[in-house]
C-alpha positions as CSV (number, residue, x, y, z in Angstrom):
1,M,-27.9,-14.9,-3.7
2,T,-29.0,-11.4,-4.0
3,E,-30.1,-11.3,-0.6
4,L,-26.5,-12.6,0.6
5,V,-25.2,-9.5,-1.7
6,D,-27.4,-7.0,-0.4
7,V,-26.5,-8.2,3.2
8,I,-22.7,-7.9,2.6
9,L,-23.1,-4.6,0.6
10,G,-25.3,-3.1,3.6
11,G,-23.2,-4.5,6.3
12,T,-19.7,-3.3,4.5
13,F,-21.6,0.4,4.2
14,H,-22.1,0.2,8.0
15,A,-18.7,-1.0,8.9
16,A,-17.1,1.6,6.7
17,V,-19.0,4.6,8.7
18,L,-18.1,2.4,11.9
19,F,-14.5,2.2,11.2
20,L,-13.8,5.8,11.0
21,V,-15.4,6.6,14.8
22,A,-13.6,3.5,15.8
23,A,-10.2,4.3,14.1
24,G,-10.2,7.5,16.1
25,L,-11.4,6.0,19.3
26,Q,-8.4,3.5,19.1
27,L,-5.8,6.2,17.6
28,V,-6.6,8.3,20.8
29,F,-6.4,5.3,23.4
30,G,-3.5,3.7,21.5
31,V,-1.4,7.2,21.8
32,Q,-2.8,9.1,25.0
33,K,-4.3,6.1,26.6
34,L,-7.5,8.0,26.8
35,V,-11.0,5.9,26.6
36,N,-13.0,8.7,24.9
37,L,-16.6,8.5,25.4
38,A,-17.4,11.5,23.7
39,C,-16.4,9.9,20.4
40,G,-19.9,9.7,19.3
41,S,-20.7,13.2,20.3
42,F,-18.0,14.0,17.2
43,Y,-20.0,11.6,15.3
44,A,-23.0,13.4,15.8
45,L,-21.7,16.7,15.6
46,G,-20.2,15.8,12.1
47,A,-24.0,14.7,10.9
48,Y,-25.5,17.9,11.9
49,F,-22.5,20.2,10.5
50,G,-22.8,18.2,7.4
51,I,-26.7,19.2,7.0
52,T,-25.7,22.8,7.7
53,A,-22.6,22.6,5.1
54,V,-24.7,21.1,2.4
55,G,-27.8,23.7,2.9
56,L,-25.5,26.3,2.4
57,A,-24.0,25.0,-0.6
58,I,-27.2,24.6,-1.9
59,K,-28.0,28.2,-1.1
60,L,-24.8,28.9,-3.0
61,G,-26.2,27.2,-5.9
62,M,-23.3,24.4,-5.9
63,P,-24.1,21.6,-8.2
64,P,-25.4,18.4,-6.8
65,L,-22.5,16.5,-7.6
66,L,-20.0,18.3,-5.3
67,F,-22.4,17.3,-2.2
68,F,-20.1,14.5,-1.2
69,P,-16.7,16.6,-1.1
70,V,-18.4,18.9,0.6
71,L,-19.5,16.6,3.5
72,I,-15.9,15.4,3.7
73,L,-14.8,18.9,3.9
74,A,-17.3,19.5,6.6
75,G,-16.3,16.6,8.6
76,L,-12.6,17.9,8.4
77,A,-13.3,21.6,9.5
78,I,-15.7,20.7,12.4
79,G,-13.1,18.2,13.4
80,L,-10.9,20.6,14.2
81,V,-13.2,21.4,17.8
82,G,-10.8,18.4,18.8
83,L,-7.9,21.1,19.6
84,P,-9.8,23.0,22.3
85,I,-11.3,19.8,23.8
86,E,-7.6,18.0,24.0
87,R,-6.5,21.4,26.0
88,V,-9.0,20.6,28.6
89,L,-8.2,17.0,28.7
90,R,-4.6,17.4,29.2
91,T,-5.2,18.4,33.0
92,I,-6.4,14.4,33.6
93,Y,-4.0,12.8,31.3
94,R,-2.0,11.3,34.5
95,R,-4.8,11.0,36.6
96,D,-6.8,7.9,37.3
97,E,-8.8,6.5,34.4
98,S,-12.1,7.4,36.1
99,Y,-11.3,10.8,35.8
100,Q,-11.1,9.9,32.1
101,L,-14.4,8.3,31.5
102,L,-16.2,11.1,33.9
103,I,-14.8,14.2,31.8
104,T,-15.5,12.7,28.4
105,F,-19.0,11.5,29.6
106,G,-19.3,15.1,30.5
107,F,-18.6,16.2,27.0
108,L,-21.4,13.7,25.6
109,L,-24.0,15.2,27.9
110,M,-22.6,19.0,26.9
111,F,-22.8,18.0,23.1
112,Q,-26.4,16.9,23.4
113,D,-27.5,20.0,24.9
114,V,-25.5,21.9,22.1
115,F,-27.1,20.3,19.3
116,R,-30.8,20.7,20.8
117,Y,-29.9,24.3,21.1
118,L,-28.4,24.5,17.5
119,W,-30.3,22.3,15.5
120,G,-33.5,21.5,18.0
121,A,-34.8,18.1,18.9
122,T,-36.5,17.1,16.0
123,P,-34.2,14.7,13.9
124,R,-32.7,16.7,10.5
125,T,-32.6,14.6,7.4
126,M,-30.8,15.3,4.0
127,D,-32.9,13.4,1.7
128,S,-31.6,15.5,-1.4
129,V,-28.4,14.0,-1.7
130,Y,-28.6,10.1,-0.8
131,L,-29.9,9.2,-4.2
132,V,-28.1,12.2,-6.3
133,Y,-25.3,9.8,-7.7
134,G,-28.1,7.5,-8.7
135,T,-28.0,3.7,-8.3
136,A,-25.3,0.8,-9.6
137,N,-26.1,-2.5,-10.3
138,L,-23.8,-5.4,-8.3
139,L,-24.4,-9.2,-8.9
140,G,-28.2,-8.3,-9.5
141,V,-28.5,-5.8,-6.5
142,R,-29.3,-2.4,-7.1
143,V,-27.1,-0.2,-4.5
144,P,-27.1,3.8,-4.2
145,T,-23.8,4.6,-5.6
146,Y,-23.6,7.0,-2.5
147,N,-22.8,3.7,-0.5
148,L,-19.9,2.7,-2.3
149,L,-18.8,6.5,-2.4
150,V,-18.7,6.0,1.3
151,I,-16.9,2.8,1.6
152,A,-14.3,3.7,-1.1
153,A,-13.5,7.1,1.0
154,S,-13.4,5.0,4.3
155,I,-11.0,2.3,2.5
156,A,-9.1,5.6,1.2
157,I,-8.9,7.1,4.8
158,A,-7.6,3.4,6.3
159,V,-4.9,3.3,3.7
160,G,-4.0,7.0,4.2
161,L,-4.0,7.1,8.0
162,G,-1.6,3.8,7.6
163,L,0.7,5.1,5.2
164,F,1.0,8.5,7.9
165,L,1.7,6.3,10.8
166,E,4.0,4.1,8.9
167,R,6.0,6.2,6.4
168,T,6.1,9.6,7.7
169,R,8.4,11.1,10.1
170,T,5.6,12.5,12.2
171,G,4.2,9.1,12.0
172,R,6.8,7.4,13.4
173,I,7.1,10.3,16.3
174,V,3.4,9.5,16.9
175,R,4.1,5.3,17.1
176,A,7.4,6.1,19.6
177,T,5.2,8.3,21.7
178,A,2.5,5.6,22.1
179,E,5.0,2.8,23.0
180,N,6.8,5.0,25.6
181,R,6.0,8.8,26.3
182,D,8.6,9.2,28.8
183,M,11.0,7.8,26.6
184,A,10.2,9.9,23.5
185,E,10.0,13.2,25.6
186,G,13.4,12.1,27.1
187,L,14.9,12.1,23.4
188,G,13.1,15.7,22.9
189,V,9.8,15.0,21.5
190,N,6.7,17.6,22.3
191,A,4.5,15.0,23.7
192,S,1.9,18.0,24.2
193,K,2.0,18.4,20.4
194,I,1.7,14.8,19.4
195,F,-1.4,14.6,21.9
196,A,-3.1,17.8,20.4
197,L,-2.3,16.1,16.5
198,V,-3.7,12.8,17.5
199,F,-6.8,13.6,19.2
200,T,-7.7,16.2,16.6
201,V,-7.2,13.5,14.1
202,G,-9.2,10.9,16.1
203,C,-12.1,13.8,16.5
204,M,-11.7,14.4,12.5
205,L,-12.2,10.8,11.9
206,G,-15.7,10.7,14.0
207,T,-16.9,14.0,12.3
208,V,-16.0,12.4,8.8
209,G,-18.0,9.5,9.7
210,G,-21.2,11.4,10.6
211,A,-20.9,13.7,7.8
212,L,-20.8,10.8,5.6
213,V,-23.7,8.8,6.9
214,V,-26.1,11.7,7.4
215,P,-27.5,11.6,4.0
216,S,-28.7,7.6,4.4
217,G,-30.5,8.5,7.9
218,A,-30.9,11.3,10.0
219,A,-29.1,13.4,12.6
220,S,-30.8,13.3,15.9
221,L,-30.2,13.7,19.7
222,D,-29.8,9.5,20.2
223,M,-27.1,8.8,17.6
224,A,-24.1,9.7,19.6
225,V,-25.3,7.4,22.4
226,E,-26.0,4.6,20.0
227,L,-22.7,4.9,18.2
228,V,-20.8,4.8,21.3
229,V,-22.4,1.3,22.2
230,E,-21.3,0.4,18.7
231,S,-18.1,1.6,18.8
232,F,-17.0,0.0,22.1
233,A,-18.1,-3.2,20.6
234,V,-16.1,-2.9,17.8
235,V,-12.9,-2.2,20.4
236,V,-13.8,-5.3,22.5
237,I,-13.9,-7.3,19.2
238,G,-11.0,-6.3,17.5
239,G,-8.6,-5.4,20.6
240,L,-8.1,-2.1,22.4
241,G,-5.6,0.2,20.5
242,S,-5.3,-2.0,17.2
243,M,-5.9,-0.4,13.9
244,R,-6.3,-3.9,12.6
245,G,-8.6,-4.5,15.2
246,A,-10.5,-1.7,14.2
247,I,-11.0,-2.8,10.7
248,V,-12.0,-6.5,11.5
249,G,-14.3,-5.5,14.4
250,A,-16.2,-3.0,12.2
251,L,-16.8,-5.6,9.4
252,I,-17.9,-8.1,11.9
253,V,-20.5,-5.7,14.0
254,G,-21.4,-4.1,10.1
255,L,-22.3,-7.4,8.9
256,M,-23.9,-9.1,11.9
257,R,-26.3,-6.4,12.2
258,A,-27.1,-6.3,8.3
259,A,-27.5,-10.2,8.6
260,S,-29.7,-9.7,11.5
261,I,-32.0,-6.9,10.1
262,S,-32.4,-8.9,7.0
263,L,-33.4,-12.5,8.9
264,M,-34.5,-11.3,12.4
265,P,-34.3,-7.7,13.2
266,E,-35.5,-8.2,16.7
267,L,-31.9,-9.8,17.1
268,E,-30.2,-6.7,15.4
269,M,-28.0,-5.8,18.5
270,L,-28.2,-8.9,20.7
271,S,-26.3,-10.7,17.8
272,V,-23.7,-8.0,18.2
273,Y,-23.4,-8.5,21.9
274,L,-23.0,-12.1,21.5
275,V,-20.3,-11.8,19.7
276,V,-18.9,-9.2,22.2
277,V,-19.3,-11.6,25.2
278,I,-17.6,-14.9,22.9
279,V,-14.6,-12.6,22.2
280,L,-14.5,-11.5,25.9
281,I,-14.6,-15.1,27.3
282,V,-12.4,-16.7,24.7
283,R,-9.8,-13.8,24.0
284,P,-10.3,-11.0,26.5
285,A,-7.8,-8.9,25.1
286,G,-9.6,-8.9,21.6
287,L,-8.5,-10.5,18.4
288,F,-5.7,-8.0,17.6
289,G,-5.4,-6.6,21.2
290,K,-2.2,-7.0,23.3
291,A,-2.8,-9.2,26.6
292,T,-1.6,-7.6,29.7
293,A,-0.1,-9.3,32.5
């Protein structure tokens, strides 16, 4: 029983972080029809910048209990890098999808060099934060309280994003632009501003995810590519452009990965790929995706 609870808690923690990145990917594709291979770079950027922000907070003498909000603010702040990147991407919005893949892959490679130049090639860790909040006992399993904070933050962000899209005027404009950009522009919507907003929010989701996960692991040059693979597994399982799909897909990938690590670590990613293959065969559009003619 305790092993099952441990797997569920570990899988949910990973799913919470994975959801943030996948939600950004889904949001950008849903509105801008842009497949963003650079989403993993935003995740890594958030992780590296989170380490820098906490290091600065320590130098300023801030109490350790404030490190969690510092990480969230750091992720939001560095996510603004999405604004200038979106300006570059405007040149290829109406071009063939291959241009989108090539230019976002180019950003992925460029960010690798930026990380190496600014933070070096050696993985960076931040052990001082992970256990500063202590541990909690859930059904006989001791789990770092930090993990529970990340899960709660991810749920709050998902609810906030849903309310923004459903209940606010800007959110309704975003959804209208996603449905039909030309019609929205005909009704007076400035699609360029909506695209800049959506891409920046998508970028922020990724950078916040990276900032929140780094205390439990390390920031490294490989994490961007590894996260891209898992994010696209979430997208394939949940369905491209679907927020509900991002939640369900992230949970499936997170729990499958945690179960595999517990039972047979060698099958960690193979188990995820098997689910991806089964979904592609049985339901090619994903669990919540819209089938195209």
